[in-house]
PAVEXBA-925058 format. One line per field, with one value per residue (C-alpha): x, y, z; residue in one letter; chain. Coordinates in nm, 3 decimals. Layout:
c1 <- X|... $
c2 <- Y|... $
c3 <- Z|... $
residu <- A|... $
chaine <- A|... $
This chain:
c1 <- -2.057|-1.636|-1.457|-1.255|-0.914|-0.719|-0.536|-0.872|-1.035|-0.747|-0.815|-1.162|-1.146|-0.846|-1.108|-1.342|-1.099|-1.000|-1.319|-1.444|-1.122|-1.318|-0.984|-0.948|-0.845|-0.499|-0.424|-0.524|-0.333|-0.023|-0.053|-0.097|0.215|0.407|0.314|0.418|0.762|1.047|1.142|1.396|1.134|0.864|1.103|1.159|0.801|0.704|1.004|0.897|0.551|0.628|0.863|0.616|0.359|0.586|0.655|0.301|0.325|0.027|-0.216|-0.246|-0.529|-0.364|-0.061|-0.286|-0.468|-0.124|-0.019|-0.298|-0.318|0.065|0.000|0.259|0.410|0.541|0.262|-0.028|0.065|0.158|-0.172|-0.344|-0.601|-0.427|-0.616|-0.460|-0.135|-0.127|-0.210|0.025|0.310|0.266|0.292|0.615|0.720|0.616|0.780|1.117|1.113|1.068|1.316|1.585|1.499|1.525|1.167|1.022|0.652 $
c2 <- 0.450|0.409|0.066|0.016|-0.083|-0.395|-0.155|-0.045|-0.380|-0.540|-0.259|-0.367|-0.732|-0.683|-0.431|-0.677|-0.970|-0.710|-0.627|-1.052|-1.079|-0.832|-0.753|-0.504|-0.176|-0.221|-0.485|-0.312|0.019|-0.277|-0.440|-0.039|0.079|-0.267|-0.161|0.217|0.288|0.499|0.785|0.620|0.311|0.615|0.773|0.422|0.290|0.641|0.573|0.222|0.297|0.580|0.329|0.093|0.289|0.425|0.025|-0.077|-0.287|-0.032|0.170|0.510|0.497|0.231|0.439|0.751|0.552|0.424|0.794|0.927|0.654|0.751|1.090|1.365|1.312|0.975|1.044|1.035|0.684|0.622|0.741|0.476|0.218|-0.127|-0.265|-0.004|-0.004|-0.418|-0.392|-0.110|-0.276|-0.590|-0.366|-0.242|-0.583|-0.709|-0.430|-0.487|-0.853|-0.739|-0.494|-0.741|-0.972|-0.737|-0.808|-0.520|-0.679 $
c3 <- -1.135|-1.166|-1.140|-0.847|-0.949|-0.807|-0.518|-0.413|-0.429|-0.215|0.030|0.092|0.083|0.372|0.534|0.536|0.685|0.940|1.039|1.077|1.304|1.584|1.733|2.022|1.941|2.128|1.905|1.605|1.690|1.739|1.412|1.248|1.433|1.316|0.937|0.977|0.744|0.807|0.529|0.330|0.274|0.182|-0.027|-0.171|-0.240|-0.406|-0.643|-0.690|-0.762|-1.016|-1.204|-1.217|-1.346|-1.625|-1.681|-1.695|-1.390|-1.253|-1.427|-1.403|-1.204|-0.968|-0.915|-0.841|-0.579|-0.422|-0.426|-0.272|0.054|0.070|0.078|0.072|0.370|0.587|0.862|0.596|0.522|0.925|1.010|0.739|0.881|0.921|0.603|0.394|0.537|0.520|0.102|0.044|0.245|0.010|-0.270|-0.206|-0.116|-0.431|-0.648|-0.458|-0.523|-0.916|-0.866|-0.709|-0.972|-1.233|-1.370|-1.570|-1.640 $
residu <- X|X|X|X|X|X|X|X|X|X|X|X|X|X|X|X|X|X|X|X|X|X|X|X|X|X|X|X|X|X|X|X|X|X|X|X|X|X|X|X|X|X|X|X|X|X|X|X|X|X|X|X|X|X|X|X|X|X|X|X|X|X|X|X|X|X|X|X|X|X|X|X|X|X|X|X|X|X|X|X|X|X|X|X|X|X|X|X|X|X|X|X|X|X|X|X|X|X|X|X|X|X|X|X|X $
chaine <- A|A|A|A|A|A|A|A|A|A|A|A|A|A|A|A|A|A|A|A|A|A|A|A|A|A|A|A|A|A|A|A|A|A|A|A|A|A|A|A|A|A|A|A|A|A|A|A|A|A|A|A|A|A|A|A|A|A|A|A|A|A|A|A|A|A|A|A|A|A|A|A|A|A|A|A|A|A|A|A|A|A|A|A|A|A|A|A|A|A|A|A|A|A|A|A|A|A|A|A|A|A|A|A|A $
């Protein structure tokens, strides 16, 4: 059996939180739509993810996990469940803050 990485664990935790709220489907769709990215954000996130792997901030496995959830097109990410979009959006925010603060580790 394999060990879940920190990205997968965060998604599992977020999914449990989403399920515990028992929100109506329309509300979940509204939240999901609010987490959609534009193309420029998607490209920026892909680049920051790659730099994070190169700098040891994310492991190769974690980088691959993020890549898998981002997908090869923007539509893949925008079609993900709320839990995945919430976790990846938080990671994107953290990577942007690292860049702003010029922190490599």
